[in-house]
C-alpha positions as CSV (number, residue, x, y, z in Angstrom):
1,X,8.6,-8.2,10.5
2,X,9.5,-6.6,7.2
3,X,9.1,-3.1,5.7
4,X,8.1,-2.6,2.1
5,X,7.8,0.6,0.1
6,X,5.3,0.5,-2.8
7,X,4.5,2.9,-5.6
8,X,1.4,2.1,-7.7
9,X,0.8,3.7,-11.1
10,X,-2.2,3.8,-13.4
11,X,-5.8,5.0,-12.7
12,X,-5.3,4.8,-9.0
13,X,-6.5,8.2,-7.7
14,X,-10.2,9.1,-7.4
15,X,-11.2,5.4,-7.1
16,X,-11.0,5.0,-3.3
17,X,-7.7,3.2,-3.6
18,X,-6.4,4.6,-0.3
19,X,-9.5,3.5,1.5
20,X,-9.4,0.0,0.2
21,X,-5.6,-0.2,0.9
22,X,-6.4,0.9,4.5
23,X,-9.1,-1.8,4.8
24,X,-6.9,-4.5,3.3
25,X,-3.9,-3.5,5.4
26,X,-6.0,-3.7,8.6
27,X,-7.4,-7.1,7.6
28,X,-3.8,-8.4,7.1
29,X,-2.5,-6.7,10.4
30,X,-0.2,-4.4,8.4
31,X,0.9,-1.1,9.8
32,X,2.1,2.0,7.8
33,X,0.4,4.5,5.6
34,X,-0.9,5.2,2.1
35,X,-1.0,8.6,0.3
36,X,-1.7,10.1,-3.1
37,X,1.3,11.6,-4.9
38,X,1.2,14.8,-7.0
39,X,2.3,12.7,-10.1
40,X,-0.9,10.6,-10.0
41,X,0.6,7.6,-8.3
42,X,-0.2,6.1,-4.9
43,X,2.7,5.7,-2.4
44,X,2.6,3.2,0.5
45,X,4.9,2.1,3.3
46,X,3.8,-1.2,4.9
47,X,5.2,-3.0,7.8
48,X,4.3,-6.5,8.9
49,X,4.9,-10.2,8.5
50,X,6.3,-11.2,5.2
51,X,3.5,-13.5,4.1
52,X,1.0,-10.7,4.9
53,X,3.0,-8.1,3.0
54,X,3.1,-10.5,0.0
55,X,-0.7,-10.7,0.1
56,X,-0.9,-6.9,0.4
57,X,1.4,-6.5,-2.6
58,X,-0.7,-8.9,-4.6
59,X,-3.7,-6.8,-3.8
60,X,-1.9,-3.6,-4.9
61,X,-1.3,-5.1,-8.3
62,X,-5.1,-5.2,-8.8
63,X,-6.5,-2.6,-6.4
64,X,-10.1,-1.8,-5.9
65,X,-12.8,-2.4,-8.5
66,X,-12.7,1.0,-10.3
67,X,-8.9,1.2,-10.4
68,X,-6.7,0.2,-13.4
69,X,-3.2,-0.6,-12.1
70,X,-0.5,-0.4,-14.8
71,X,2.7,-0.7,-12.7
72,X,3.7,-1.5,-9.2
73,X,7.3,-0.8,-8.0
74,X,8.4,-2.0,-4.6
75,X,11.4,-2.5,-2.5
76,X,12.0,-4.1,0.9
77,X,13.7,-1.7,3.2
78,X,15.7,-2.2,6.5
79,X,13.1,-2.8,9.2
80,X,12.5,-0.1,11.7
81,X,9.5,-0.5,13.9
82,X,8.1,2.8,12.7
83,X,4.3,2.4,12.8
84,X,1.6,1.6,15.3
85,X,-1.3,1.4,12.9
86,X,-2.1,2.0,9.2
87,X,-3.2,5.4,8.1
88,X,-4.5,7.3,5.1
89,X,-2.4,10.4,4.6
90,X,-3.9,13.5,2.9
């Protein structure tokens, strides 16, 4: 298990990014959360198997159909078994 922190920039709010991230995370058995930030970015913490996290990160670089991702910053963090499921935070 690994933990990755992701910040996605671009046209990523108001395009159902969080919903699609939630759906993708659940399909990949990833736990954590996604939320909109005041600066217009989307922030995500994701916990799971490394290969699944890599697929999730690849998805974040494209996002849902109406989004226009311009930048994805990420870092792997020390693993803490923090999450029981994947949530959308408001």
